[in-house]
SERO-4910 file (N, C-alpha, C, O; in steps of 0.05 Angstrom, whole numbers):
BEGIN
 pado doro    nc1    nc2    nc3   cac1   cac2   cac3    cc1    cc2    cc3    oc1    oc2    oc3
  Met    A   2078   1988   2732   2075   1959   2730   2099   1947   2715   2110   1959   2696
  Lys    A   2108   1924   2724   2130   1911   2711   2122   1900   2683   2099   1894   2679
  Glu    A   2142   1898   2666   2138   1887   2639   2133   1857   2640   2145   1843   2656
  Met    A   2114   1847   2624   2109   1819   2623   2134   1804   2614   2149   1814   2597
  Gln    A   2139   1781   2625   2164   1766   2619   2158   1737   2612   2139   1725   2621
  Leu    A   2174   1727   2594   2174   1698   2586   2203   1689   2588   2221   1699   2574
  Thr    A   2208   1669   2606   2235   1659   2610   2235   1629   2611   2214   1616   2613
  Ser    A   2259   1617   2609   2262   1588   2611   2286   1583   2629   2305   1598   2629
  Leu    A   2284   1561   2644   2307   1553   2660   2327   1537   2645   2350   1532   2654
  Val    A   2320   1528   2620   2339   1511   2605   2356   1526   2584   2375   1516   2574
  Phe    A   2348   1551   2578   2365   1568   2562   2359   1597   2568   2336   1605   2574
  Glu    A   2380   1614   2566   2376   1643   2571   2367   1656   2545   2370   1645   2523
  Asn    A   2356   1680   2548   2348   1695   2525   2372   1700   2507   2392   1711   2516
  Gly    A   2370   1692   2482   2393   1694   2463   2412   1671   2464   2431   1669   2449
  Gly    A   2407   1652   2482   2424   1629   2486   2416   1605   2468   2398   1606   2452
  Thr    A   2431   1583   2472   2427   1559   2456   2406   1541   2469   2407   1536   2493
  Ile    A   2387   1532   2452   2367   1513   2462   2380   1486   2463   2392   1476   2444
  Pro    A   2379   1472   2487   2391   1445   2489   2378   1426   2469   2354   1428   2463
  Ser    A   2394   1407   2459   2385   1390   2437   2362   1372   2445   2347   1363   2427
  Glu    A   2358   1366   2471   2335   1349   2478   2308   1361   2470   2288   1347   2468
  Tyr    A   2307   1388   2466   2283   1402   2459   2280   1405   2428   2264   1421   2419
  Thr    A   2297   1391   2413   2298   1393   2384   2293   1366   2371   2289   1346   2384
  Cys    A   2294   1366   2344   2291   1341   2329   2314   1322   2333   2313   1299   2326
  Asp    A   2336   1333   2344   2360   1316   2349   2358   1302   2376   2374   1285   2383
  Gly    A   2337   1309   2392   2334   1298   2419   2306   1287   2422   2296   1273   2404
  Glu    A   2293   1293   2444   2266   1283   2450   2245   1299   2436   2222   1290   2434
  Asn    A   2252   1323   2425   2233   1340   2411   2209   1347   2428   2186   1346   2420
  Ile    A   2215   1354   2453   2194   1362   2472   2198   1392   2478   2219   1403   2474
  Ser    A   2176   1404   2487   2177   1433   2493   2193   1439   2518   2192   1424   2537
  Pro    A   2208   1461   2518   2223   1469   2542   2204   1481   2563   2182   1491   2557
  Glu    A   2213   1479   2588   2198   1492   2609   2198   1522   2605   2219   1534   2599
  Leu    A   2175   1534   2608   2173   1563   2606   2160   1575   2631   2142   1563   2643
  Arg    A   2169   1599   2638   2158   1614   2660   2147   1640   2650   2159   1654   2634
  Ile    A   2124   1647   2661   2110   1672   2653   2107   1689   2678   2099   1680   2699
  Ala    A   2113   1715   2675   2111   1733   2698   2099   1760   2689   2102   1768   2666
  Asn    A   2086   1773   2707   2076   1801   2704   2055   1803   2681   2056   1823   2666
  Val    A   2037   1784   2680   2015   1787   2660   1997   1810   2670   1990   1812   2693
  Pro    A   1989   1828   2652   1973   1851   2660   1946   1842   2672   1935   1822   2664
  Gly    A   1937   1857   2691   1912   1851   2706   1888   1847   2689   1871   1830   2695
  Gly    A   1885   1862   2667   1861   1861   2650   1861   1839   2630   1843   1836   2614
  Ala    A   1882   1822   2630   1885   1801   2609   1863   1780   2613   1857   1771   2635
  Lys    A   1852   1772   2590   1831   1751   2590   1842   1725   2579   1831   1703   2583
  Ser    A   1864   1727   2563   1877   1702   2552   1905   1709   2544   1913   1732   2541
  Leu    A   1921   1687   2540   1948   1690   2530   1951   1674   2504   1936   1655   2499
  Val    A   1969   1683   2487   1976   1670   2462   2005   1664   2462   2021   1682   2468
  Leu    A   2013   1640   2455   2041   1633   2453   2047   1624   2425   2035   1605   2414
  Ile    A   2067   1637   2412   2075   1630   2385   2105   1626   2385   2120   1643   2395
  Met    A   2115   1604   2373   2143   1600   2369   2148   1598   2339   2136   1582   2325
  Glu    A   2167   1615   2329   2172   1616   2300   2202   1618   2295   2217   1628   2311
  Asp    A   2209   1609   2271   2236   1610   2261   2236   1626   2235   2225   1617   2215
  Pro    A   2247   1651   2236   2247   1667   2212   2272   1663   2194   2276   1678   2175
  Asp    A   2288   1643   2200   2313   1639   2185   2313   1615   2166   2334   1605   2158
  Val    A   2289   1607   2158   2286   1584   2140   2296   1591   2112   2289   1612   2101
  Pro    A   2313   1574   2100   2322   1580   2073   2299   1581   2053   2280   1567   2055
  Lys    A   2302   1599   2033   2281   1603   2013   2275   1578   1997   2253   1574   1988
  Phe    A   2295   1560   1995   2289   1535   1980   2271   1516   1996   2260   1497   1984
  Val    A   2269   1521   2022   2251   1504   2039   2223   1517   2039   2203   1504   2034
  Arg    A   2223   1543   2045   2197   1558   2045   2202   1586   2034   2220   1600   2043
  Glu    A   2186   1593   2015   2189   1619   2001   2189   1643   2020   2204   1662   2017
  Asp    A   2172   1641   2041   2169   1664   2059   2191   1664   2081   2192   1683   2097
  Gly    A   2207   1643   2082   2229   1642   2101   2221   1638   2130   2237   1643   2148
  Met    A   2196   1630   2135   2185   1628   2162   2175   1600   2168   2163   1587   2151
  Trp    A   2181   1590   2192   2170   1564   2201   2157   1568   2228   2170   1577   2247
  Asn    A   2132   1560   2230   2117   1562   2256   2119   1536   2271   2110   1515   2261
  His    A   2131   1537   2294   2137   1512   2310   2116   1507   2332   2114   1485   2342
  Trp    A   2101   1528   2340   2083   1524   2362   2063   1547   2362   2071   1571   2361
  Val    A   2037   1541   2363   2016   1561   2364   1996   1552   2384   1983   1531   2380
  Val    A   1993   1567   2406   1972   1560   2426   1959   1586   2434   1972   1606   2439
  Phe    A   1932   1586   2435   1918   1610   2443   1896   1603   2463   1891   1580   2469
  Asn    A   1884   1624   2475   1865   1621   2497   1877   1607   2521   1864   1591   2534
  Ile    A   1902   1612   2526   1916   1602   2550   1905   1619   2573   1905   1643   2571
  Pro    A   1898   1606   2595   1888   1622   2618   1909   1643   2627   1933   1637   2628
  Pro    A   1900   1668   2633   1919   1689   2639   1933   1685   2666   1953   1699   2671
  Asn    A   1923   1667   2682   1937   1662   2708   1959   1640   2706   1970   1632   2726
  Thr    A   1964   1632   2681   1986   1612   2676   2013   1625   2682   2019   1646   2671
  Val    A   2029   1612   2699   2055   1623   2706   2077   1603   2699   2101   1610   2700
  Phe    A   2070   1578   2691   2090   1558   2687   2079   1538   2667   2057   1528   2669
  Ile    A   2095   1532   2647   2089   1510   2627   2110   1489   2631   2133   1494   2624
  Pro    A   2103   1466   2642   2123   1445   2648   2137   1434   2623   2125   1434   2601
  Arg    A   2161   1425   2626   2177   1412   2605   2161   1390   2593   2149   1373   2606
  Gly    A   2160   1390   2566   2146   1368   2551   2116   1369   2552   2103   1349   2544
  Glu    A   2104   1390   2562   2075   1392   2563   2065   1415   2547   2078   1436   2544
  Glu    A   2040   1412   2538   2026   1434   2524   2012   1450   2545   2001   1439   2564
  Pro    A   2012   1477   2542   1996   1493   2561   1966   1488   2557   1958   1481   2535
  Glu    A   1951   1493   2578   1922   1492   2575   1914   1514   2555   1925   1536   2556
  Gly    A   1896   1508   2537   1889   1527   2516   1881   1513   2491   1877   1489   2491
  Val    A   1880   1527   2469   1872   1516   2443   1897   1514   2425   1912   1534   2422
  Gln    A   1901   1491   2414   1925   1486   2397   1920   1497   2368   1899   1491   2356
  Gly    A   1939   1512   2358   1938   1521   2331   1956   1502   2314   1970   1485   2324
  Leu    A   1955   1507   2288   1969   1490   2269   1998   1500   2264   2001   1525   2260
  Thr    A   2017   1483   2264   2045   1491   2258   2049   1489   2227   2031   1479   2213
  Thr    A   2072   1497   2218   2078   1495   2190   2080   1465   2181   2076   1459   2158
  Ser    A   2085   1448   2200   2086   1419   2195   2058   1407   2193   2055   1382   2190
  Asn    A   2037   1424   2194   2009   1415   2195   2003   1397   2218   1987   1377   2215
  Lys    A   2014   1403   2241   2009   1388   2266   2001   1407   2288   2006   1431   2287
  Leu    A   1988   1395   2308   1981   1411   2332   2003   1406   2352   2015   1384   2352
  Gly    A   2009   1425   2369   2029   1422   2390   2057   1430   2381   2062   1438   2359
  Tyr    A   2075   1427   2400   2103   1436   2397   2118   1419   2377   2115   1394   2376
  Gly    A   2133   1432   2360   2152   1419   2342   2179   1433   2345   2181   1457   2340
  Gly    A   2198   1419   2354   2224   1431   2361   2241   1440   2337   2235   1433   2314
  Pro    A   2261   1456   2344   2280   1465   2323   2293   1442   2308   2299   1421   2319
  Cys    A   2296   1446   2281   2308   1426   2264   2320   1440   2240   2312   1433   2217
  Pro    A   2338   1459   2244   2347   1475   2221   2363   1458   2201   2380   1442   2208
  Pro    A   2357   1461   2175   2370   1445   2154   2398   1454   2146   2412   1439   2132
  Asp    A   2406   1478   2154   2430   1489   2143   2450   1500   2163   2474   1493   2163
  Lys    A   2442   1518   2180   2460   1533   2198   2445   1539   2223   2423   1529   2228
  Glu    A   2457   1556   2240   2443   1564   2265   2419   1581   2258   2421   1599   2241
  His    A   2397   1575   2271   2372   1591   2267   2364   1603   2293   2372   1594   2315
  Arg    A   2348   1624   2291   2337   1638   2315   2308   1628   2318   2293   1625   2299
  Tyr    A   2300   1623   2343   2273   1614   2349   2261   1634   2369   2271   1637   2392
  Phe    A   2240   1647   2360   2227   1667   2377   2202   1655   2390   2184   1647   2376
  Phe    A   2203   1655   2416   2179   1648   2432   2166   1674   2440   2178   1690   2454
  Met    A   2142   1679   2430   2128   1704   2435   2102   1699   2450   2086   1682   2443
  Leu    A   2099   1714   2472   2076   1711   2489   2060   1738   2488   2072   1759   2491
  Tyr    A   2035   1736   2483   2017   1759   2481   1996   1757   2503   1984   1736   2506
  Ala    A   1990   1779   2516   1968   1781   2534   1946   1796   2520   1950   1818   2509
  Leu    A   1922   1784   2519   1899   1796   2504   1877   1804   2523   1874   1794   2545
  Asp    A   1861   1824   2514   1838   1833   2529   1813   1817   2524   1791   1824   2532
  Lys    A   1816   1794   2510   1793   1777   2503   1803   1749   2498   1827   1744   2494
  Glu    A   1784   1730   2497   1790   1703   2487   1784   1703   2457   1766   1717   2448
  Leu    A   1799   1688   2442   1795   1687   2413   1773   1667   2406   1770   1646   2419
  Asp    A   1758   1672   2385   1736   1654   2376   1746   1633   2357   1730   1616   2348
  Glu    A   1771   1632   2351   1782   1613   2332   1780   1584   2342   1779   1580   2366
  Gln    A   1780   1565   2324   1778   1537   2331   1806   1524   2332   1825   1535   2321
  Glu    A   1807   1501   2344   1832   1485   2344   1841   1481   2315   1825   1476   2297
  Gly    A   1867   1484   2310   1878   1481   2283   1880   1507   2268   1887   1507   2244
  Ala    A   1873   1529   2281   1876   1555   2268   1906   1560   2262   1923   1552   2278
  Thr    A   1911   1573   2240   1939   1579   2233   1949   1604   2249   1933   1619   2260
  Lys    A   1975   1607   2249   1987   1631   2262   1976   1656   2250   1969   1675   2264
  Glu    A   1973   1657   2223   1963   1681   2210   1934   1687   2219   1928   1710   2223
  Thr    A   1917   1667   2221   1890   1670   2231   1889   1681   2259   1874   1699   2266
  Val    A   1906   1669   2276   1908   1678   2304   1918   1706   2306   1907   1723   2321
  Arg    A   1938   1713   2291   1949   1740   2291   1928   1761   2283   1926   1782   2294
  Lys    A   1913   1754   2262   1892   1772   2253   1871   1776   2274   1861   1798   2279
  Ala    A   1863   1754   2287   1842   1755   2308   1850   1771   2332   1834   1783   2346
  Met    A   1876   1770   2339   1885   1784   2363   1893   1813   2358   1899   1828   2377
  Lys    A   1893   1821   2333   1900   1849   2327   1881   1868   2342   1857   1863   2344
  His    A   1891   1889   2353   1877   1909   2368   1868   1899   2396   1852   1913   2410
  His    A   1877   1875   2404   1869   1865   2430   1894   1858   2447   1891   1846   2469
  Ile    A   1918   1866   2439   1942   1860   2453   1948   1880   2475   1950   1904   2470
  Leu    A   1949   1870   2500   1955   1887   2523   1985   1888   2528   1996   1909   2537
  Ala    A   1999   1866   2523   2028   1864   2529   2040   1842   2512   2026   1824   2504
  Lys    A   2066   1844   2508   2080   1823   2493   2107   1818   2507   2120   1836   2516
  Ala    A   2115   1792   2508   2141   1785   2519   2153   1766   2498   2139   1752   2483
  Glu    A   2180   1766   2497   2194   1750   2477   2218   1737   2489   2232   1748   2506
  Leu    A   2222   1712   2481   2245   1696   2489   2258   1686   2464   2245   1673   2447
  Leu    A   2284   1691   2461   2299   1682   2437   2318   1659   2444   2334   1661   2462
  Gly    A   2315   1637   2429   2334   1615   2431   2347   1610   2404   2336   1617   2383
  Arg    A   2370   1598   2405   2385   1592   2380   2391   1562   2379   2394   1549   2400
  Tyr    A   2393   1552   2355   2400   1524   2353   2413   1518   2326   2405   1528   2305
  Glu    A   2435   1502   2326   2448   1493   2302   2452   1463   2306   2462   1455   2327
  Arg    A   2446   1447   2286   2449   1418   2288   2478   1410   2286   2494   1423   2272
  Asn    A   2486   1389   2300   2513   1379   2297   2514   1362   2272   2498   1343   2268
  Lys    A   2532   1368   2255   2533   1354   2229   2549   1329   2231   2553   1314   2212
***
């Protein structure tokens, strides 16, 4: 079986995220494509995080930009500027839904991680990334990752 994939038409893996998808632009989510979800999957989880946050902003150095779970496993496309069908988790900004890159200092890496699970999660809307990660432990069938980079124009 082929490996599960998460790709975007607006940036390549390891490439630069166009500014329209950031706080310098429209701050909307990029189009994402999903392929090769394992047959036994009951739900998908999408997490976008920035591990390059300066310690003076956040002690743990992590910023969660997007948390969505219980996405139907037959989802193959998330349109530009739209939230996928599923349950919205809470970002570090204490908001539901996508929050684009907005690095305060230098170029940051943004990891879009997609997980295929063998169950739907019982968590409620507004669950944190940590709560979702704990709930999906031991239920991950496959993982795909897409890396984007962004640096603000000063």
